[in-house]
N, C-alpha and C positions, 0 to 999 in steps of 0.2 A: 428431208433433212438438207441442211446447207452444207455444201462441199467446196473445199478449196483445192484446186489442182495446181501444182507447182511445175513450171517449165515453160518453154517457148518454142519447142521444135515440132517436127512432124509427128513424133511419138505422142506428144501431148495433144496435138490436134486430133489424132486418131482416138486417144483415150476420151477426150471431151466429146467427140462425135458419138462414141458408144455410151458414155455416162449419161448423155442427154436423153437417151432412149429409156432410162430407168424410171419406173413409176415411183421409186423411193426418193427420187431427187426433187427437192423443193427449189433450190437456187444453186447455180454453179458459178463459182468465181474462178478465175485463173490469174496467176501471177508468174511472170509478166504477160504471157500469152503472145499472140501474133494476129495478123489480119484475118486469118481463117478462124481461129479460136473465138475471136470477138463476135462472130456470128452465132455462137452457141453459148457463150458465157460472158459475164462481166469481167473485163480484164482490168487488173489492178497494177499500178506502177510500183511494183515491189519486187526486189531481186531475191532469188532463191537462197542467197548467202546471208540475207538479213534475218537471222533467226528471231531476234527480239521484235522486229517489225511484223513478222509473220504471226508470232504469238499475240501481239497487240491486236492485229487485224482479226484474228480468229475470235478473240474475246468480244471485240466490238461488234462483230457481225454474226454472232451465234453460230459459228462454224463448229459442227460436231465431228467432222471427219476431214482429214487432209491426205491427199494422194500425192506422194512425192515422186515426180517423174525422173529427174536426173540422179546420177550416183553421188555427186559431190555432197549435197546436204545429208544424204544417208550416212556416208562415211564420217561426216562431221557431227553426227549425233542428233540430227533434228528430230527423228522419230522418238528418241528418248525424251527430249525436251518437251515435245507435244504431249506424250503420255504422262509425264510428270505434272503437266498443267491440266490434266484431265481431258485432253482432246484426243480423240481417236486418230490413228495414223496408219496408212498403208505403206509398209516398208520396214525393213529389218532394223534392229538396234545397231549402234555404232560397232559393237563387238562383232555381231554377225555380219555386218557389212564389210568386215575385213576379207571376206571371201572374194570381194572384188578389189578392195582397197589395198590388199597386200598379196602379191602373187606367192611370196614365200609362205605366208600363213596358210594359203590354200594347198600348196604342195605338201606342207607338213601334215595337214589334216588328211590328205590323200594317203601319205605314208603310214600314218597312225591307224587308219581305218580301212586299209587295203583297197583303196579306190584306184582303178586303173588310170594311169597317167604316165607321161614321159619321165624317165630317170632325170634327176636334177641335183643341184647343190646350190646353197646360198652363200653370198660373199659380201663383205663390207669394205673391201679394199681391192685394188687392181692386181697386185702382184700374185696373190694366191689364186685369184680368178683366172689370170692368164696361165698359170701353172696347171690349173685343172683342165685346160684345153688339151693337154697331152693325153688325157684319159678319154677324150671325146672324139667321136667321128664327125667329120665335116660333110654336109652342112650342120651347123649347130645353132641353137636359138638363144639369144641374149635378151633378157627382159629386165627393164627397170621395175623395181618391186612395187611401186605405188601407182596412183592414178596419173596417167600421162596423156589424157585426151586421145587415146587410141594410137599414140605414136611411140610408145615405149617398148615395142617388140621388134627386134631385128633378127631376120634369118640370115646368118652369115654364111656365105658360100665358100669363103676361104679363111685360113687362119688369120691373115692380115685384117680382113673385115671384122672378124670376131674380136681381135685385140682392139681395133679402133672403136667398136661398139662399147666395149668395156670402158675404155678411156672416156668416151663421150658421156656415158652414164655418170661416172664418178666426177667428171668435170662440170656437171650441172646442166647438160643439154636438155634434160627432162625435169629440171628443177628438183624439188624435194623427192620426187618419185624415184630418182636414181641414187639415193643415198645407200641403197642396198641393191644388189644385182642377183638375179636368178639365172643360172645357166642350165639349160636342159637339152636333152636329146631331141633331134629333129624326127618328127613322126611323119610317116608317109601314108597317104590315103586321101579320102575325100572329106571335106569339112561339111558339117551340118550343125544346126542349132535345135535344141529342145528346150521348151519352156514348161516349168512346173510351178503351180500355185501351191504354196506351203502354209500350214497353220501351226507350225512348231513341232508337230508329231506326224502328220500325214501329208501326202502330196497328191495333187491332181494334175494330170497331164493337161497342159494348156497349148498344145500344138507344136508343130515342127516347122522349120523354115530353112532356106538357104539364101545367103546374101552374096553380094558381089562387091568385094572391098577395093579392087583395083580401079583406077580411074578410067582406063581405056578398054575398048572392045578386045575380046580374047584374053581378058584378065592380064592386061599389060599396064605399065606405068606405076606410079606410086600408090600406096595404100591411101584410102580415104575413110571417112566415117561410114561409108556404104553407098553404093550407086544404084541399088535396087535389090529386090528380094522377091521370093515367091513362097507360098505355103499351100498345102503341105509339101514337104520335101520328099519326093518319091524314093530317094535313096534310104530314107528312114522307114524301112519296112517294119511290120509289127514286131518281128523278132528283135530288130535293133532298138525299137522303142522300149520293149520289155526289158532288154538287157541294160539299157541306159537307166531306166527307172530302178531296177533291182540292184545293179552293180555300182551306180554312181549317185543317183539322187537320194535313195533311201539311206545308204550308209552316211551320206553327208548330213542328213537330218538327224540321224541317230548320234553322229559324232558331235554335232552342235548341241544337241539336247544333253548329252552326257557331260559336256563342259559347263552346263548350267546357263546356256545362252541359246534357247530355241530359235530357229530361223522361221520368221513369218514374213511372207511377201512373195516376190517372184524370184525363182532361181532360173537363170538363163545360162544353160550349159553350152559352151562352145566345144564341139566334139570333133575328133578326127576318127573316121571309120577306117581302122587299120585291118590287117589280116587277122589280128587277134580279136577284133571286135571294137566297140566304141571305147575311146579313151578320152579323158577330159583334157582339153587344152587350157581352158580358163572358165571361171564363173563370172557372170555379172549378176548384180542383185536388183535389177530393174528391167523393165521391158527394153528390148532392143530397138534400135532405130537404124534402118527402116523396117525391121521385122514386125514391129507393132502394127505398122500400116497394112500388113497383109493378114495379121491374126484377127484384128478387130472386125473387119468386114465378114469374116467367116464365123465368128462367134454368134450363135443364136441366143444364148442365155443372157441373163441380166448381169453385166459386168460388176455393177456396184454390189449386188447381192453376193456374188462370189468373193469380192474383195473383203466385204464385211465378215463373211464366214471365215476367211483366212485370218483376219485380225482377232476374231472371237474364238478361234479354235474349234470350229464346227464344220469343217469341210466335208467330213464323212456324211453329213446330212444333205449334201448337194451333189448335183451332177452337171457337167457342162455339155451343152448340145451344140453341134457344129454343122455348118453347111458342108455338103459334099463338093462344092465348087472349089476350084483353084483360084487363089487371089495372087496377082502379080503387080508389083509397084515399080515404076521407073522414076528415079530421082532426076529432077532438073536442077542443075547447078550453075553457078556463075562462072563464066569463062575465066580460066586461070586457076580455079580450085583444083587441087588442095593447096596451091600456092596463093599468091596475092591476087586480088580481083577487085573490080570496081563495085562500089556500093550505090544503092539508090537508083538503080536502073529500072526502066519502066517495063511492066508486064501487062499484056492485054489478052483478051479473049479466053480467059480461064472459064468463063461461063459456057463457051462453045465446047470446051473439052467435057464439061460436066453434062452437057446435053446429050452426049454420046452414051451416057449411062455410067461413065467412070466417076470415081470419087477422087477429088483433088484435095489432098491434105497439104496444108501450108507448113513451112518450116521457117526459113528466114525471110519473112515478109512483114511489111508495114503499110498502112494506108496514109496517104497524103491527100486530103480532100477526097476526090473520086479516083485518084490514081493508086494503083497497086505497085509497090516498089520492092525490089529485091534487096534485102539488107544483110544477107549472109552468104555462106558458101553453098550449102545445100538449101534449096529454096522451095521447091514444090515436089510433092510425091503423087504421081498420077497412077491411080490404082484401079484395076479392072478385075472382074470376076467372070469365070467361064467354066465350062465342063472339063477343060484340059489346059495344060500350061501353054500349048501352042495357040489356042484360041484366046486365052487371057493375054498373052503377049501381043497378038495382033490387035486386040481391042485397046490395050493400054497405049500402044504406039499410035493407033488411029486418033486417040484422044490427045496425046502429046503433040501431034502435028497440027492440032487446032489452035494451040497456044502461040501467041506472037510475042516473042521475047528475043530481041537481037543479041543480047549479052548472055543468053543461056545455052547450055549444051547438055547432052545426056549420052549415055552408052546406048547403043542400038541392039544389044544382044542379051538383055536381061532374060534369064531363064534358059540360056543356050544348052546347058547340060541336059536339063529335063526335056527340052524340045528334041534334042538328038535321040534321047531314049524313046520318046514317043514315036519317032520315025522308024525305030527298030534297027 
C-alpha cells in the first residue's frame, strides 16, 4: 500500500525508518520530510497545514493511508477530512485531539471519570485567576489552555511569578493558546512517559520512556522540546505500568467512547510518579519527540500492521514484540537553542557515527548538493541500543563524538537518573 507520512522532525524520521521495514508497504511518501527521511521515502514539498493540498496529493498518488506525525494537523481536523474523503488516517479526530489541544478539556475529563491528576481550575480572565492563587500552595503551575509549542506551561516559584504568568497568557504571549488559563497544583515526584496504542475501545502498551527537557546538564536552563531520552524507563515498574493503564488510560478511553468520540491513535501520557502513584500531567495525541526515536528501535513488530489495527478497531488480535535492549538518544542542537541560532551551518561525518552501530535520526536538516546543513534548533538524534542504560549512554556519546559540527552542542548526561540507579 502507498503511505503518506506527514512531518519533518526526528519523530518522523524514526517512524519512516520503522515503516520502511514493513512488507505491507509499497511506496512511502513524506511531506515535507528532511535530509534523513529522503533516504527512505520520496519527500514532497507540501506543508502539513495544507489540508487541501494533502487531499489532492493522496487522490493523485493512490494513497490509502496517511500517518499524521505532529499535533497541529490533528487538532485542526485533518484525520476527519481524510476519513470523509475515503482515505485511511492514523491519528484521532479533532474532537478526540482536544486531549492535547485543550488542557482544560483533559482536566474536565479527568474530573468526570475519576482519573488521578492535580487539582485545578479554569479561567478566562486574569482577575479571578489571580484571586484563585489565594487557595493554592506555591509553587503552582500556570498553563495556557491550547497548543503553545511546548512553551505554555510555567511552574511559578512565587506568587509574583504566578501573577506574571497569568498576565502573559492573557496578554497573548502564547497566541490563541492563552485565551484560557488552567491553574493547577504542583505535583512532586519523578516524571515519566507511557505510550498506548488505542483503537477506540482497547489499548496496547507501546512502551515507556523518560526524556530530558532542560537544555543544560543536570537539568538546568530553559525548557526545550527535549534534549534526549531513553526507553524503557526503569522507574516505570510493572506495578506503575499496570496502574497507569488501569487508572488513567482505560478510563480515558471509556470516557471518550461514552461521549461518542472514540479515541484512535497514540495516547502519550505525561506522568508524575507521586507518593500516591502515577498522576496525569498531560496528554499528547501523537508520538513524542525524542521519545519516538527510542521506541522505534526497540519495537520488533511491524509498526504499520499495528497502526492499521488501531485504525480498524482490531488491536485485540495483535501483540507487540519488544527488544529487551535499552535505547538512548542524544539530541544534537544548534548553538543558541532554544533561543536564536544560526541556520544552514555545515555538518560532516554523520556516516562515521553510524559506522559505530548507532542510528542517526535527522530532525532539522536539509541537503545542498553534497552538503548536509542544519536548518533547525534540534537537528540530529544519535540513538544507541545496549543491554543497560549505562552502556547505551556510552555508545551514544561515542557516536556523537564522531560527528563534526562546529555549531552544534548536546547535553552530556542523558540518562543520568537511570545510570545512577544502575550504579546502586
